[in-house]
C-alpha positions as CSV (number, residue, x, y, z in Angstrom):
1,M,106.0,25.7,40.5
2,S,103.7,27.9,38.4
3,L,105.1,30.4,35.9
4,A,103.5,33.8,35.5
5,E,101.3,34.5,32.5
6,G,100.5,38.0,31.2
7,V,96.8,37.1,30.9
8,S,96.6,36.5,34.6
9,A,98.2,39.8,35.6
10,R,96.3,43.0,36.5
11,V,97.2,46.7,36.7
12,T,95.6,48.7,39.4
13,L,95.9,52.5,39.9
14,K,95.2,54.6,43.0
15,E,95.9,58.3,43.6
16,Y,97.6,59.4,46.7
17,A,95.8,61.7,49.2
18,T,98.3,64.4,48.3
19,G,100.4,65.1,45.2
20,V,103.3,66.5,47.2
21,I,106.5,64.5,47.2
22,S,108.7,64.9,50.4
23,S,112.3,65.3,49.2
24,N,114.0,63.2,51.9
25,S,111.3,60.7,52.9
26,Q,108.9,58.2,51.3
27,P,105.3,57.6,52.4
28,V,104.2,54.4,54.1
29,S,102.1,52.7,51.5
30,S,99.8,51.1,54.1
31,V,98.8,54.6,55.2
32,D,98.9,56.5,51.8
33,P,97.7,55.4,49.4
34,A,96.4,52.6,51.7
35,A,95.4,49.1,50.5
36,S,91.6,49.7,50.1
37,G,90.1,51.0,46.8
38,G,92.0,51.6,43.6
39,Q,90.9,51.1,40.0
40,I,91.8,48.2,37.8
41,L,92.9,49.5,34.4
42,R,92.1,47.9,31.1
43,R,95.4,47.5,29.2
44,V,97.3,46.0,26.4
45,S,100.6,46.4,28.3
46,S,102.3,48.2,31.2
47,T,106.1,48.7,31.0
48,L,106.8,50.3,34.4
49,K,110.1,49.2,35.9
50,L,112.4,50.1,38.7
51,G,115.7,51.2,37.3
52,K,118.9,52.1,39.1
53,D,122.1,54.0,38.2
54,T,125.0,51.6,38.3
55,Y,128.7,52.1,38.7
56,T,131.6,49.8,37.9
57,S,134.9,50.3,39.7
58,N,137.7,51.8,37.6
59,E,140.3,50.8,40.1
60,V,143.4,49.2,38.6
61,A,145.0,46.5,40.8
62,S,147.8,43.9,40.3
63,H,145.3,41.1,39.9
64,R,143.9,42.9,36.8
65,Q,140.3,42.2,37.7
66,I,137.2,44.2,38.5
67,T,136.5,44.2,42.2
68,D,133.3,46.1,42.7
69,F,130.0,47.0,41.1
70,R,127.5,49.3,42.9
71,H,123.9,50.4,42.7
72,G,123.1,54.1,42.9
73,V,120.0,56.2,42.8
74,K,116.7,54.4,41.8
75,R,113.7,55.7,40.0
76,V,110.6,54.2,38.2
77,T,110.4,54.7,34.5
78,G,108.4,53.4,31.5
79,G,104.8,53.3,30.6
80,P,102.2,53.0,33.3
81,V,99.7,51.7,30.8
82,A,99.1,51.3,27.1
83,G,95.7,50.4,25.9
84,E,92.9,50.7,23.4
85,F,91.0,53.9,24.0
86,S,87.5,53.7,25.6
87,P,85.6,56.7,27.1
88,G,85.9,57.0,30.9
89,T,88.7,54.4,31.3
90,Y,91.8,56.7,31.5
91,W,90.2,59.9,32.9
92,K,92.5,60.2,35.9
93,P,95.7,59.9,33.9
94,F,94.5,62.5,31.4
95,G,93.8,64.9,34.3
96,A,97.2,64.2,35.7
97,V,99.0,65.0,32.5
98,L,97.0,68.2,32.0
99,R,97.7,69.1,35.7
100,A,94.1,70.3,36.2
101,T,91.0,69.6,38.2
102,A,88.1,68.2,36.0
103,A,85.2,70.5,35.5
104,V,81.8,69.0,36.2
105,A,79.1,69.2,33.5
106,V,77.1,72.4,33.0
107,A,73.4,72.5,32.3
108,G,70.7,74.9,31.3
109,T,66.9,75.2,31.2
110,P,64.3,77.7,29.8
111,T,65.0,79.7,32.9
112,D,68.5,80.4,31.4
113,F,67.6,80.5,27.7
114,T,63.8,81.0,27.4
115,S,63.5,78.7,24.4
116,V,65.5,76.8,21.8
117,S,64.9,76.2,18.1
118,A,66.9,74.1,15.6
119,D,67.8,74.2,11.9
120,N,69.1,71.1,10.1
121,T,70.4,73.0,7.1
122,T,72.7,75.3,9.2
123,S,73.3,72.6,11.8
124,K,72.5,75.1,14.6
125,F,70.6,75.4,17.8
126,T,69.4,78.9,18.6
127,F,68.6,80.0,22.1
128,A,66.2,83.0,22.5
129,A,67.9,84.5,25.6
130,G,70.9,84.0,27.9
131,D,74.5,83.2,26.9
132,P,75.5,79.5,26.7
133,V,79.2,80.4,26.9
134,A,78.6,82.4,30.1
135,K,76.8,79.3,31.4
136,G,79.9,77.2,30.8
137,F,79.4,75.5,27.4
138,R,82.5,75.4,25.2
139,I,83.7,74.4,21.8
140,G,84.3,70.7,22.1
141,S,81.6,70.2,24.7
142,I,79.3,67.1,24.1
143,M,75.8,68.0,25.1
144,R,72.4,66.3,25.2
145,F,68.8,67.7,25.3
146,T,65.9,66.1,27.1
147,G,62.2,67.0,27.2
148,M,61.8,68.5,23.7
149,S,58.8,68.0,21.6
150,D,61.0,66.8,18.7
151,T,62.1,63.6,20.2
152,D,64.8,63.0,17.6
153,N,66.8,65.8,19.2
154,N,66.5,64.2,22.7
155,A,69.1,62.0,24.4
156,K,71.5,62.5,21.5
157,N,75.1,63.6,21.5
158,F,75.7,67.0,20.0
159,L,79.3,68.1,19.6
160,I,79.7,71.9,19.8
161,L,81.7,73.3,16.9
162,A,81.2,77.0,17.2
163,F,79.2,79.8,18.8
164,G,77.8,82.9,17.0
165,G,75.1,85.6,17.0
166,T,74.1,87.8,19.9
167,S,75.5,86.5,23.2
168,N,76.7,83.3,21.6
169,R,73.1,82.1,21.2
170,Q,73.6,80.3,17.9
171,V,75.4,77.0,18.6
172,T,76.7,75.1,15.6
173,V,76.8,71.4,16.3
174,F,77.6,67.9,14.9
175,P,75.6,66.0,13.9
176,A,72.9,68.4,12.4
177,P,69.7,68.5,14.5
178,D,66.2,68.0,13.3
179,T,64.7,71.3,12.3
180,M,62.2,72.4,15.0
181,T,60.4,75.6,16.1
182,A,61.1,77.2,19.4
183,D,60.6,74.9,22.3
184,T,60.1,76.2,25.8
185,S,60.2,72.9,27.6
186,F,63.7,71.4,27.7
187,T,66.9,70.8,29.6
188,V,70.3,70.8,28.0
189,G,73.6,69.8,29.6
190,E,77.1,68.6,29.0
191,V,77.5,64.9,29.7
192,G,80.4,63.6,31.9
193,Q,83.3,66.0,32.6
194,S,86.0,68.1,30.9
195,V,89.6,69.0,31.6
196,Y,92.1,71.3,30.1
197,M,95.6,72.6,30.9
198,P,95.1,75.8,33.0
199,S,97.1,79.0,32.8
200,S,97.9,78.9,36.6
201,S,97.3,76.9,39.8
202,H,98.6,73.7,38.2
203,V,97.9,70.6,40.1
204,S,100.5,68.0,40.8
205,R,99.3,64.4,41.3
206,K,101.0,61.1,42.1
207,F,99.8,57.6,41.9
208,A,100.6,54.1,43.1
209,I,100.4,51.5,40.4
210,E,100.4,47.8,41.1
211,H,101.3,44.9,38.8
212,Y,99.7,41.8,40.4
213,F,100.6,38.4,39.1
214,A,97.6,36.4,40.4
215,D,98.9,33.0,39.2
216,I,102.0,33.2,41.4
217,D,100.7,35.6,44.0
218,I,103.3,38.3,43.6
219,A,102.7,42.0,43.4
220,R,105.0,44.9,42.5
221,L,103.8,48.3,43.7
222,F,105.3,51.3,41.9
223,T,105.2,54.3,44.2
224,E,104.8,58.0,43.8
225,V,104.4,57.9,40.0
226,R,103.6,61.1,38.1
227,F,102.1,60.8,34.7
228,D,104.0,62.9,32.2
229,G,102.5,62.3,28.8
230,F,100.1,60.4,26.5
231,N,100.0,59.4,22.8
232,L,96.6,59.0,21.2
233,Q,96.6,57.3,17.9
234,L,93.7,57.0,15.4
235,P,94.3,54.7,12.4
236,A,92.3,55.0,9.3
237,T,90.7,51.7,10.2
238,G,91.1,49.9,13.4
239,I,90.8,50.6,17.1
240,S,92.1,53.8,18.6
241,T,95.0,53.4,21.0
242,I,96.3,55.4,24.0
243,D,99.7,55.1,25.7
244,F,100.7,56.9,28.9
245,T,104.2,57.6,30.2
246,G,105.3,58.4,33.7
247,M,108.1,58.5,36.3
248,G,108.1,57.5,39.9
249,R,110.4,57.0,42.9
250,D,110.4,53.4,44.1
251,M,109.0,49.9,43.9
252,E,107.8,47.6,46.7
253,T,107.1,43.8,46.4
254,Y,104.4,41.7,48.1
255,T,104.1,38.0,48.1
256,A,101.8,35.2,49.4
257,A,99.2,36.5,51.9
258,A,100.5,40.1,51.5
259,A,99.6,40.1,47.8
260,P,97.9,41.8,46.1
261,F,98.5,45.2,47.8
262,F,95.2,46.6,46.7
263,T,92.5,44.5,48.4
264,S,89.3,45.8,47.0
265,P,89.8,47.7,43.7
266,T,87.0,48.8,41.4
267,A,86.5,46.5,38.4
268,E,87.6,47.6,34.9
269,T,85.3,49.9,33.0
270,T,83.1,48.3,30.4
271,T,82.6,51.1,27.9
272,G,83.0,50.1,24.2
273,L,86.3,50.7,22.4
274,A,86.6,53.7,20.1
275,A,87.1,52.6,16.5
276,A,88.6,55.3,14.3
277,V,85.8,55.0,11.8
278,N,83.3,56.2,14.4
279,G,83.0,59.9,15.3
280,A,84.4,62.8,13.2
281,L,87.4,65.0,12.7
282,F,87.3,68.8,12.2
283,F,90.0,71.3,11.1
284,Q,89.1,74.9,11.6
285,G,85.5,73.9,12.2
286,T,85.1,72.0,8.9
287,R,84.7,68.3,8.8
288,V,87.5,66.4,7.1
289,G,86.5,63.1,5.5
290,V,89.8,62.2,3.9
291,C,92.1,61.8,6.9
292,T,93.9,58.4,6.9
293,G,95.5,58.8,10.3
294,L,95.8,61.1,13.3
295,N,97.9,61.1,16.4
296,I,98.0,63.6,19.3
297,K,100.9,63.4,21.7
298,A,101.3,65.4,25.0
299,A,104.6,65.4,26.9
300,L,105.6,67.1,30.2
301,N,109.1,65.5,30.0
302,A,109.5,64.5,33.6
303,S,112.9,64.5,35.1
304,S,114.6,63.5,38.4
305,E,118.1,64.0,39.7
306,G,120.0,62.0,42.3
307,V,121.3,63.7,45.5
308,V,124.0,62.8,48.0
309,G,123.0,60.8,51.0
310,Q,119.9,58.9,49.7
311,N,119.2,56.3,47.1
312,Y,115.9,57.7,45.8
313,V,115.2,60.9,43.9
314,P,114.0,63.9,45.9
315,E,111.3,64.9,43.4
316,V,109.8,64.1,40.0
317,F,109.9,67.4,38.1
318,L,107.3,68.1,35.4
319,G,108.2,70.5,32.5
320,R,106.0,72.5,30.1
321,L,103.2,70.8,28.3
322,N,104.2,70.1,24.7
323,V,101.4,68.9,22.4
324,T,102.4,67.7,19.0
325,G,100.9,65.4,16.4
326,Q,100.5,64.3,12.8
327,A,97.7,64.0,10.4
328,T,97.9,62.1,7.1
329,I,95.3,63.4,4.6
330,M,94.5,62.5,1.1
331,L,95.3,65.3,-1.3
332,E,92.1,66.8,-2.8
333,D,92.8,70.5,-2.8
334,A,95.3,73.1,-1.6
335,T,93.8,73.6,1.8
336,F,96.5,71.9,3.9
337,I,99.3,73.0,1.5
338,N,98.2,76.6,2.1
339,Y,97.8,76.1,5.8
340,F,101.5,75.1,5.9
341,K,102.8,77.6,3.2
342,D,101.0,80.6,4.8
343,E,101.8,79.5,8.4
344,T,98.0,79.6,9.1
345,E,96.8,78.9,12.6
346,V,93.9,76.5,12.7
347,S,91.9,74.5,15.2
348,L,91.6,70.7,15.4
349,L,88.7,68.8,17.0
350,S,88.5,65.0,17.2
351,F,85.3,63.3,18.2
352,L,85.5,59.7,19.2
353,T,82.5,57.4,19.9
354,S,82.3,53.8,21.1
355,N,79.5,52.9,18.7
356,N,77.1,54.4,16.2
357,N,74.2,55.0,18.6
358,P,73.1,58.6,19.0
359,N,74.0,58.6,22.7
360,S,77.1,56.5,22.5
361,P,79.8,56.9,25.1
362,A,82.1,59.6,23.5
363,A,85.1,61.8,24.0
364,S,86.4,64.9,22.2
365,F,89.9,66.3,22.0
366,Y,90.0,70.0,21.1
367,L,93.2,71.9,20.1
368,P,92.2,75.5,19.5
369,R,95.5,76.6,17.9
370,I,97.9,74.4,15.8
371,K,100.4,75.1,13.1
372,L,101.5,72.6,10.5
373,G,105.2,71.9,10.3
374,D,104.9,70.4,6.8
375,A,102.4,69.3,4.1
376,D,104.5,66.8,2.2
377,S,102.8,64.9,-0.6
378,P,105.4,62.8,-2.5
379,L,104.6,61.2,-5.8
380,Q,104.8,57.5,-5.1
381,G,103.0,54.7,-6.9
382,E,99.7,54.8,-8.5
383,A,97.3,55.0,-5.6
384,G,95.9,58.1,-3.8
385,I,98.4,60.8,-2.8
386,I,98.8,61.2,0.9
387,Q,99.8,64.5,2.6
388,T,101.8,64.1,5.8
389,C,101.1,67.0,8.1
390,P,103.0,67.1,11.4
391,F,101.8,69.9,13.7
392,Q,102.6,71.8,16.8
393,A,99.8,72.8,19.2
394,L,100.0,76.2,20.9
395,M,98.3,77.8,23.8
396,G,95.1,79.4,22.6
397,T,95.0,83.2,22.7
398,S,91.3,83.7,23.3
399,S,88.9,82.9,26.1
400,S,85.8,84.2,24.2
401,N,83.3,82.7,21.8
402,G,83.5,79.3,23.6
403,N,87.3,79.0,23.4
404,I,89.6,78.6,26.4
405,A,93.2,80.0,26.6
406,T,94.7,76.5,26.7
407,T,96.6,74.1,24.4
408,I,94.2,71.2,24.7
409,R,90.7,70.4,26.2
410,I,89.3,66.9,26.6
411,H,85.7,66.1,27.2
412,D,84.6,62.6,28.1
413,T,80.9,61.6,28.6
414,E,81.8,58.7,30.9
415,A,84.2,60.6,33.2
416,T,83.3,60.8,36.8
């Protein structure tokens, strides 16, 4: 008999038609989510498991032995997927954690802005008319131009860092564009989709997640799983990683001809992995080149409680979004020391790319308002001194100048 190997296993994800959980019933999987479709996820690991409350009898009898051990309420816990970050791959889980509907890309033409010029020294595009913020562009948006006479500015990722001037027409970007005079023949647009935690109308989603062991033809289907957090880690050198957490209600097993449950899932994405050396990191709009590590962690702290009369939980409750993180930064001046000492609120913008091409698949993570919880820089050894700066992200207070009143906004060029 064959033994299962991890390399032969696959993880498949599919969203249910509705995110509503019925407190005293469970959906029929063949109906919802149904066996067709699904998305195979790239992964390093997946630690989902069915757990149960258990009870050992405390009864004392003359034989002096334990006579019963029972199973109680069951629930699914663990990590739905842990992987190496690549644009487009984990878009649905990100949207589920932020409890939002993704915004489609916005675009503009000379009809909206009349003309656009660029200045390499100031790293700005300047529109002659209109308002790019009113059009839908935001800090952290990744945009591309087409049709311009200066071809070096075409089909190139530009990350928006700030807006200024009359009606937000001066747009500071990274990387700096080629200097060019006003051009009246162009299109400009975001690439992919964006998502952020809204202030209201929060969306609840649930997913079925299958572990299929192809070499022994066994599948475990974890049902009604809600994603409740992620942890993005960017090392100084190496591949960026992403871990998701979740909680669900039950697990079903399928074998032989009934396995796998998902019969025609979409193949894994093929976008390149994001190495931490690609892209850029900005604090308060200024690029930081001495960061040795960054992590951004979001948590909704899912919970579920057992009830009398059924052995599955009635709901998976999601709490407030708590976004925290830590940056480790080489000590070169008092900037981060003073951010901590003075309790200064700053923004953080991380830009990740799959490669060094100007139109590389890319993603941005924008936290408009964070506070440092420390800026420790102990004297240890003879090498460079490293500041450890944990931070708490807060809901943004402004919805003007390209900001959004949210804790975090993610833009992914490969999201669909």
